[in-house]
Backbone bond lengths (Angstrom), bond angles and torsions (degrees), N, CA, C in turn:
res aa  C-N    CA-C-N  psi(-1)  N-CA   C-N-CA  omega(-1)  CA-C   N-CA-C  phi
1 X - - - 1.442 - - 1.519 109.20 -
2 X 1.331 119.56 70.82 1.458 121.42 -174.45 1.502 112.23 -59.36
3 X 1.396 116.68 -42.17 1.481 118.21 -175.83 1.522 112.02 -67.66
4 X 1.358 115.66 -33.62 1.492 119.00 178.10 1.574 107.94 -67.12
5 X 1.312 114.38 -46.72 1.516 118.09 -179.38 1.490 110.60 -58.88
6 X 1.326 118.56 -42.78 1.455 120.51 -179.22 1.517 111.88 -65.79
7 X 1.334 116.45 -39.31 1.441 120.27 179.45 1.515 111.81 -63.03
8 X 1.329 118.67 -37.81 1.420 123.26 177.95 1.540 112.05 -71.07
9 X 1.334 115.70 -32.05 1.466 120.44 -174.67 1.546 111.45 -79.61
10 X 1.343 117.84 -24.41 1.461 120.47 -177.44 1.522 110.22 -68.33
11 X 1.320 114.77 141.81 1.485 118.05 178.23 1.495 114.16 -64.96
12 X 1.361 117.45 -26.77 1.455 119.49 179.80 1.529 111.22 -106.23
13 X 1.334 112.72 37.14 1.480 116.78 -175.56 1.520 112.09 -71.91
14 X 1.342 118.35 -8.02 1.463 118.71 -177.35 1.527 112.84 -61.12
15 X 1.330 117.03 -25.56 1.485 118.47 -178.20 1.516 109.51 -68.83
16 X 1.324 120.15 -19.84 1.456 121.77 -177.43 1.534 112.23 -103.43
17 X 1.320 114.75 3.94 1.507 117.55 -177.03 1.522 112.48 -61.97
18 X 1.335 118.82 -42.92 1.483 117.89 176.88 1.546 112.65 -59.04
19 X 1.347 116.27 -37.34 1.458 118.96 177.05 1.480 113.15 -66.30
20 X 1.404 114.95 -41.42 1.475 120.42 178.66 1.537 109.66 -62.23
21 X 1.333 115.35 -38.12 1.467 118.77 179.03 1.558 109.71 -61.40
22 X 1.266 116.51 -44.06 1.472 121.05 178.76 1.530 110.43 -61.18
23 X 1.344 114.96 -41.45 1.449 119.71 179.76 1.547 110.84 -62.01
24 X 1.311 116.30 -47.60 1.452 118.68 -176.46 1.512 113.25 -67.25
25 X 1.325 116.36 -34.47 1.469 120.67 176.25 1.505 111.40 -61.39
26 X 1.312 115.16 -42.86 1.522 118.20 -179.53 1.494 109.54 -76.37
27 X 1.333 120.04 -34.83 1.483 120.73 -174.65 1.463 112.38 -81.23
28 X 1.314 121.33 -19.71 1.508 123.27 -176.47 1.548 112.32 -54.49
29 X 1.321 117.64 -51.09 1.468 116.84 -179.55 1.570 114.62 -62.29
30 X 1.330 114.33 -24.61 1.450 119.96 -176.94 1.505 112.29 -73.59
31 X 1.341 118.66 -25.19 1.486 123.06 -172.36 1.572 110.17 -119.63
32 X 1.306 118.33 25.09 1.449 120.74 -178.13 1.524 112.76 -62.00
33 X 1.317 116.16 -36.48 1.475 121.21 -176.08 1.514 108.54 -72.06
34 X 1.341 116.03 148.38 1.452 121.01 173.45 1.520 112.83 -75.90
35 X 1.348 115.08 -14.42 1.460 119.97 -178.06 1.529 107.38 -100.07
36 X 1.365 117.61 112.86 1.452 121.99 -179.54 1.545 113.46 -56.88
37 X 1.334 115.32 -24.93 1.484 117.79 178.17 1.505 111.86 -65.57
38 X 1.288 118.00 -19.69 1.450 122.31 -177.39 1.539 112.95 -98.78
39 X 1.310 117.85 1.17 1.434 121.23 -179.24 1.523 110.91 -69.40
40 X 1.298 117.28 150.75 1.440 123.89 177.68 1.526 108.26 -90.23
41 X 1.337 117.37 90.61 1.420 121.86 -174.14 1.509 114.31 -71.72
42 X 1.358 116.51 -25.59 1.474 119.69 174.85 1.555 110.45 -64.18
43 X 1.308 115.57 -43.18 1.477 120.60 179.36 1.516 108.46 -68.06
44 X 1.321 117.29 -41.21 1.454 121.28 -177.52 1.530 110.03 -65.24
45 X 1.339 116.84 -41.95 1.483 120.04 177.91 1.517 110.90 -66.08
46 X 1.324 117.15 -35.40 1.479 119.94 178.83 1.502 109.73 -64.69
47 X 1.355 116.07 -42.74 1.465 119.81 -179.80 1.489 111.56 -63.61
48 X 1.338 115.73 -42.26 1.480 121.33 178.02 1.509 111.34 -64.73
49 X 1.315 115.78 -43.54 1.487 118.75 -178.51 1.521 111.25 -62.01
50 X 1.398 115.42 -41.23 1.444 118.63 177.25 1.522 113.10 -64.30
51 X 1.303 115.43 -39.37 1.487 119.77 175.66 1.494 113.37 -62.12
52 X 1.347 115.74 -45.71 1.441 120.33 178.58 1.508 113.51 -60.43
53 X 1.308 115.03 -44.88 1.448 119.69 -179.76 1.504 111.52 -62.66
54 X 1.343 116.96 -46.35 1.453 121.62 178.99 1.558 113.50 -64.02
55 X 1.328 114.10 -27.89 1.472 120.93 -174.94 1.532 111.56 -94.87
56 X 1.355 116.13 3.88 1.464 120.11 178.55 1.482 116.24 83.19
57 X 1.366 118.13 14.16 1.464 121.50 175.86 1.528 106.17 -84.24
58 X 1.325 117.32 131.46 1.431 120.43 -172.46 1.527 116.74 -101.16
59 X 1.332 117.62 18.10 1.455 118.30 173.88 1.517 108.37 -124.25
60 X 1.312 116.01 155.49 1.453 121.13 -178.45 1.499 109.07 -119.53
61 X 1.360 119.17 163.64 1.453 120.94 -178.45 1.507 112.58 -56.32
62 X 1.326 115.23 147.11 1.468 120.78 178.51 1.523 109.41 -72.42
63 X 1.261 117.12 139.00 1.466 124.93 -178.68 1.527 107.67 -111.00
64 X 1.359 117.11 116.39 1.432 122.36 -178.30 1.549 106.98 -78.69
65 X 1.339 116.10 132.42 1.470 121.18 -178.98 1.526 109.10 -129.59
66 X 1.332 116.50 147.32 1.458 120.50 -179.66 1.517 113.48 -74.28
67 X 1.311 117.34 -28.23 1.472 119.09 -175.89 1.499 108.54 -155.17
68 X 1.322 117.54 148.77 1.428 120.93 -179.32 1.533 109.84 -142.74
69 X 1.292 116.31 156.60 1.473 118.34 175.88 1.500 111.44 -74.43
70 X 1.315 116.68 166.86 1.471 120.35 179.76 1.522 108.20 -60.77
71 X 1.329 116.13 133.26 1.441 120.04 -170.07 1.563 113.52 -100.75
72 X 1.270 118.87 -19.59 1.454 121.37 -178.12 1.553 110.24 -113.58
73 X 1.329 115.24 112.49 1.430 122.53 178.31 1.497 109.76 -134.12
74 X 1.323 116.50 127.82 1.472 121.19 -179.66 1.496 108.13 -115.70
75 X 1.339 115.24 123.69 1.438 119.88 -176.90 1.529 112.31 -159.77
76 X 1.296 116.73 151.38 1.427 123.28 168.66 1.542 111.84 -111.33
77 X 1.335 114.24 10.36 1.450 118.53 -179.93 1.506 111.60 -75.71
78 X 1.302 117.78 172.51 1.460 120.55 -176.35 1.533 111.81 -60.66
79 X 1.351 115.06 -35.05 1.446 118.86 176.97 1.516 105.28 -153.00
80 X 1.323 116.88 -173.57 1.444 121.68 -175.22 1.537 112.51 -92.98
81 X 1.313 116.39 12.98 1.468 120.33 -177.64 1.520 112.17 -102.54
82 X 1.303 118.60 11.97 1.462 124.66 176.85 1.499 112.09 60.59
83 X 1.329 119.00 30.73 1.466 121.60 -177.17 1.530 107.71 -75.06
84 X 1.332 116.26 145.99 1.460 119.22 173.60 1.519 108.66 -80.51
85 X 1.312 113.65 153.29 1.484 118.61 -179.78 1.532 106.52 -91.65
86 X 1.348 113.78 159.83 1.449 121.03 -179.77 1.570 109.17 -89.49
87 X 1.307 115.21 168.26 1.442 119.48 178.74 1.534 110.72 -61.08
88 X 1.332 116.02 -37.05 1.456 120.04 -179.42 1.495 111.58 -65.91
89 X 1.358 116.20 -38.61 1.423 120.85 179.62 1.549 111.56 -67.53
90 X 1.328 114.59 -39.76 1.464 119.62 177.48 1.572 110.10 -61.83
91 X 1.316 116.68 -41.15 1.440 118.37 178.52 1.491 110.65 -66.62
92 X 1.323 118.62 -39.18 1.458 122.37 -179.22 1.522 108.61 -62.95
93 X 1.312 119.64 -41.69 1.472 121.46 179.55 1.521 110.45 -61.12
94 X 1.316 116.09 -44.12 1.478 120.12 -176.46 1.532 109.84 -69.81
95 X 1.330 118.10 -34.40 1.439 120.28 179.15 1.536 110.70 -74.80
96 X 1.332 118.28 -28.86 1.433 121.97 -177.22 1.537 112.25 -71.80
97 X 1.361 115.83 -36.50 1.427 118.28 -178.22 1.554 108.96 -150.99
98 X 1.320 116.14 114.80 1.460 121.60 -172.67 1.513 110.92 -58.42
99 X 1.343 117.25 -40.45 1.443 122.39 178.03 1.522 111.62 -94.20
100 X 1.337 115.94 -51.83 1.481 120.99 -174.66 1.534 111.59 -62.74
101 X 1.352 116.72 -31.99 1.477 118.13 -179.05 1.537 112.27 -62.16
102 X 1.341 116.36 -46.87 1.465 120.56 176.36 1.520 112.17 -63.02
103 X 1.348 116.68 -35.02 1.429 119.94 179.96 1.529 109.70 -66.85
104 X 1.290 118.13 -45.39 1.446 120.59 178.91 1.517 111.80 -63.25
105 X 1.313 116.10 -41.68 1.506 117.58 -178.86 1.524 110.37 -65.81
106 X 1.295 119.76 -34.07 1.435 121.41 -179.44 1.530 112.10 -65.76
107 X 1.321 116.52 -21.87 1.460 121.59 -178.37 1.492 112.95 -98.11
108 X 1.352 118.81 -4.03 1.407 120.98 -174.25 1.544 112.88 -86.65
109 X 1.292 116.06 60.72 1.463 120.37 179.53 1.507 111.77 -109.10
110 X 1.321 118.87 -67.21 1.461 122.35 178.48 1.535 108.18 -138.28
111 X 1.283 114.06 160.69 1.476 120.17 172.82 1.524 110.37 -86.40
112 X 1.281 116.47 153.38 1.467 122.72 174.42 1.512 106.23 -107.15
113 X 1.313 116.57 128.41 1.477 121.46 -174.16 1.486 111.84 -130.38
114 X 1.332 114.72 136.45 1.471 121.25 176.81 1.515 107.49 -106.12
115 X 1.287 119.84 136.26 1.452 123.61 -177.83 1.559 109.16 -82.85
116 X 1.348 114.95 64.90 1.470 120.12 177.20 1.482 106.26 -110.10
117 X 1.329 114.42 121.67 1.466 119.57 -177.05 1.533 107.16 -129.02
118 X 1.359 116.92 125.27 1.469 120.05 -177.08 1.546 111.35 -80.51
119 X 1.288 115.29 160.40 1.451 119.54 175.42 1.510 113.65 -94.80
120 X 1.355 114.88 -1.79 1.479 118.85 176.87 1.495 109.46 -153.62
121 X 1.290 116.83 162.34 1.457 124.00 175.19 1.536 106.73 -136.15
122 X 1.356 113.60 159.48 1.476 118.12 176.18 1.504 109.45 -134.00
123 X 1.312 113.25 151.27 1.485 120.32 -176.74 1.505 108.54 -132.47
124 X 1.312 116.71 148.69 1.422 119.35 -179.46 1.507 111.92 165.85
125 X 1.342 117.92 173.94 1.455 120.30 178.82 1.550 111.96 -67.61
126 X 1.327 114.73 150.08 1.465 120.52 -179.47 1.526 107.64 -105.48
127 X 1.301 114.98 134.01 1.446 120.63 176.85 1.535 112.77 123.84
128 X 1.312 115.58 176.80 1.480 119.62 178.89 1.545 111.84 105.54
129 X 1.283 117.95 179.06 1.453 121.67 -178.34 1.550 111.86 -70.39
130 X 1.324 117.21 149.88 1.413 122.05 178.02 1.543 109.36 -124.40
131 X 1.333 117.51 156.41 1.473 119.58 178.75 1.490 112.00 -61.00
132 X 1.296 116.71 -44.15 1.490 123.17 175.07 1.517 108.62 -114.18
133 X 1.339 116.66 126.68 1.470 118.99 179.75 1.493 113.23 -56.51
134 X 1.330 116.15 133.91 1.460 122.23 176.16 1.487 109.90 -81.22
135 X 1.338 117.12 137.67 1.460 122.58 177.61 1.544 106.96 -109.46
136 X 1.352 115.41 120.47 1.436 119.69 176.13 1.574 108.40 -104.88
137 X 1.354 113.47 143.77 1.456 118.70 -178.84 1.506 110.99 -125.52
138 X 1.302 115.62 147.28 1.483 120.29 176.48 1.523 108.32 -156.11
139 X 1.339 116.35 -179.64 1.465 118.97 175.26 1.545 108.86 -139.63
140 X 1.253 113.32 165.33 1.470 118.97 -171.07 1.548 113.19 -98.85
141 X 1.300 119.56 -4.15 1.453 120.68 -173.22 1.501 114.43 -122.90
142 X 1.325 119.12 12.80 1.452 120.37 -179.67 1.518 109.65 -142.99
143 X 1.360 117.14 131.85 1.486 117.93 -177.16 1.557 114.25 -76.94
144 X 1.303 117.52 -5.38 1.459 119.84 179.35 1.491 112.25 -72.27
145 X 1.336 115.60 -47.27 1.479 119.83 177.76 1.517 109.44 -126.68
146 X 1.349 114.40 71.00 1.505 119.01 -170.13 1.522 112.32 -73.02
147 X 1.337 113.86 155.88 1.453 122.01 175.28 1.538 111.23 -56.78
148 X 1.352 115.66 -40.51 1.454 119.86 -175.19 1.528 112.36 -60.11
149 X 1.334 117.58 -37.41 1.478 120.84 180.00 1.539 110.02 -64.54
150 X 1.313 117.88 -45.31 1.479 121.20 -179.99 1.543 110.90 -63.56
151 X 1.358 113.96 -40.30 1.446 117.25 -178.66 1.540 110.81 -66.50
152 X 1.332 117.37 -41.04 1.473 120.32 -179.79 1.505 109.65 -66.77
153 X 1.337 118.15 -41.30 1.471 119.87 -176.69 1.519 109.33 -67.22
154 X 1.295 118.24 -32.69 1.469 120.82 -179.91 1.508 112.90 -61.25
155 X 1.322 114.33 -34.12 1.508 117.91 -175.76 1.521 112.12 -71.30
156 X 1.327 117.55 -16.07 1.462 120.12 -178.34 1.519 114.65 -78.63
157 X 1.356 115.62 -18.91 1.481 119.04 -173.89 1.550 109.81 -127.27
158 X 1.330 114.37 117.24 1.462 120.12 -176.61 1.564 108.59 -61.53
159 X 1.318 114.46 132.59 1.459 119.61 -179.10 1.546 115.18 85.86
160 X 1.335 117.71 -7.11 1.459 120.79 -178.06 1.548 108.48 -67.26
161 X 1.363 114.43 154.26 1.433 120.51 179.43 1.530 109.66 -125.85
162 X 1.292 115.81 170.61 1.453 119.20 175.70 1.542 109.68 -153.61
163 X 1.327 112.64 161.66 1.462 119.44 169.53 1.506 107.90 -146.76
164 X 1.335 114.29 159.96 1.473 117.01 177.79 1.534 107.96 -143.26
165 X 1.288 115.44 159.97 1.462 121.02 -178.69 1.547 107.19 -124.22
166 X 1.310 115.41 148.06 1.481 122.63 171.96 1.540 109.15 -85.91
167 X 1.321 113.96 82.89 1.471 118.42 -175.93 1.514 106.99 -160.59
168 X 1.357 114.38 163.85 1.440 122.19 178.16 1.519 109.10 -102.05
169 X 1.339 117.08 143.24 1.451 120.84 178.79 1.505 110.77 106.19
170 X 1.335 116.98 164.10 1.488 123.31 -177.21 1.522 105.02 -55.11
171 X 1.338 115.36 135.59 1.456 121.52 -173.30 1.499 111.95 -54.85
172 X 1.344 114.82 128.62 1.470 126.32 172.71 1.516 115.14 71.82
173 X 1.325 118.73 -56.82 1.432 119.06 -164.84 1.540 115.27 -80.03
174 X 1.325 116.68 -51.97 1.502 119.91 179.34 1.486 112.92 -62.60
175 X 1.342 117.61 -25.48 1.461 119.68 -179.82 1.523 111.37 -97.01
176 X 1.287 118.27 8.49 1.488 122.36 -176.29 1.523 110.47 48.75
177 X 1.319 115.13 49.17 1.441 122.38 -172.78 1.522 110.83 -75.37
178 X 1.330 117.30 81.26 1.429 119.28 -174.39 1.521 113.65 -65.05
179 X 1.338 117.01 -30.06 1.464 119.53 178.78 1.543 109.51 -68.18
180 X 1.285 116.13 -48.31 1.446 119.59 178.99 1.499 114.92 -61.14
181 X 1.352 114.39 -41.94 1.478 119.91 178.81 1.538 110.50 -63.93
182 X 1.331 116.22 -38.60 1.468 119.67 -179.18 1.544 111.59 -65.67
183 X 1.342 112.41 -42.42 1.498 117.43 178.98 1.544 109.82 -66.66
184 X 1.305 116.52 -39.59 1.445 120.14 179.58 1.528 110.90 -63.25
185 X 1.332 116.71 -42.84 1.462 122.06 -179.90 1.536 109.59 -65.21
186 X 1.312 117.78 -40.88 1.461 120.46 -178.95 1.541 110.38 -64.13
187 X 1.302 116.09 -37.39 1.509 119.62 178.69 1.534 109.44 -65.46
188 X 1.287 119.09 -37.21 1.485 121.45 179.20 1.537 110.36 -60.80
189 X 1.286 116.43 -29.90 1.481 119.00 -174.58 1.520 109.30 -93.57
190 X 1.308 121.15 -32.00 1.465 122.43 -170.65 1.518 113.98 -105.47
191 X 1.343 119.85 -16.42 1.464 118.41 177.87 1.518 113.12 123.09
192 X 1.345 117.24 -161.63 1.457 120.23 -171.25 1.525 113.06 -63.66
193 X 1.337 115.02 158.61 1.438 122.24 175.20 1.483 110.09 -62.42
194 X 1.301 116.12 152.47 1.470 120.79 167.58 1.542 106.98 -106.79
195 X 1.309 114.82 146.71 1.502 117.97 178.42 1.543 107.44 -68.32
196 X 1.282 117.69 101.88 1.443 118.57 -173.97 1.574 109.81 -157.24
197 X 1.243 116.62 167.30 1.474 122.74 174.99 1.510 107.83 -120.99
198 X 1.361 116.54 130.89 1.428 121.39 -175.04 1.503 107.87 -121.32
199 X 1.338 116.77 126.63 1.472 119.33 174.15 1.524 110.43 -104.56
200 X 1.337 117.31 144.25 1.455 119.23 -178.80 1.531 110.13 -152.51
201 X 1.306 116.39 145.04 1.456 118.57 173.08 1.481 110.06 -66.42
202 X 1.290 118.94 136.52 1.484 123.05 -174.09 1.502 108.32 -111.79
203 X 1.344 116.15 105.32 1.468 121.15 -172.18 1.517 110.08 -68.12
204 X 1.385 118.52 -39.87 1.468 120.24 -168.72 1.527 111.77 -104.69
205 X 1.315 119.06 3.20 1.459 119.01 -174.32 1.533 110.79 -64.92
206 X 1.322 116.45 133.71 1.449 121.67 177.66 1.531 113.31 -82.99
207 X 1.358 114.02 -15.88 1.459 120.00 -170.08 1.529 115.10 -118.82
208 X 1.313 115.02 -29.09 1.470 118.28 -174.27 1.536 108.57 -139.78
209 X 1.350 114.39 147.86 1.461 119.52 175.61 1.517 109.54 -95.51
210 X 1.341 114.87 -12.01 1.457 118.57 -178.03 1.567 108.02 -128.56
211 X 1.260 115.32 134.51 1.483 120.87 -173.90 1.516 108.57 -119.98
212 X 1.309 115.53 134.96 1.467 119.54 174.23 1.546 108.14 -112.46
213 X 1.278 115.48 120.78 1.475 121.33 176.98 1.539 109.81 -109.75
214 X 1.295 115.84 122.62 1.468 120.87 -175.54 1.498 110.07 -115.23
215 X 1.357 114.47 123.91 1.482 119.42 177.36 1.540 108.16 -101.93
216 X 1.328 115.51 138.22 1.479 118.99 178.51 1.495 108.03 -128.16
């Protein structure tokens, strides 16, 4: 019970004492036997999950499963079932993005699938603080990786950061965005983003000679 141990070890653990009390009340029937093999681990995990959720911990107990579906699927298709798109959907893609629409359509053939199957899965609320801040990226000129998605995702995780570029195409990599990659690498070495706007000459850009990278 790492989270319980940490709560007891903290000097200000008193704020979580009511939650710990609730946990122990629920967990007590599960561990009445002196033999751990006879404990009710489903009830114990439920008690722990409720404690973690109430205490702001954003992960839940791992659930062991005998079989799982393939977990890694890479695709730009409409969904992972290899369905063909309709003529109306094709037109909508082209109207949404003059360049990106054709790019997406050219990739809408088959999905690529890796036969990776986990032995367990976990369930729980998404969001909250993370040990290492998550960096979300987006751009302002393409509906495939829009700025709005990165901004919304950032709000789910305390301390998360984001940046976006004024460019078309998947952020940084498909456009060979050397300026953005350089700024991203510098942040990894020096610490959190600063709220700033950075302009840089873009050697490989197919669409712009000047790039604006915005950190938030």
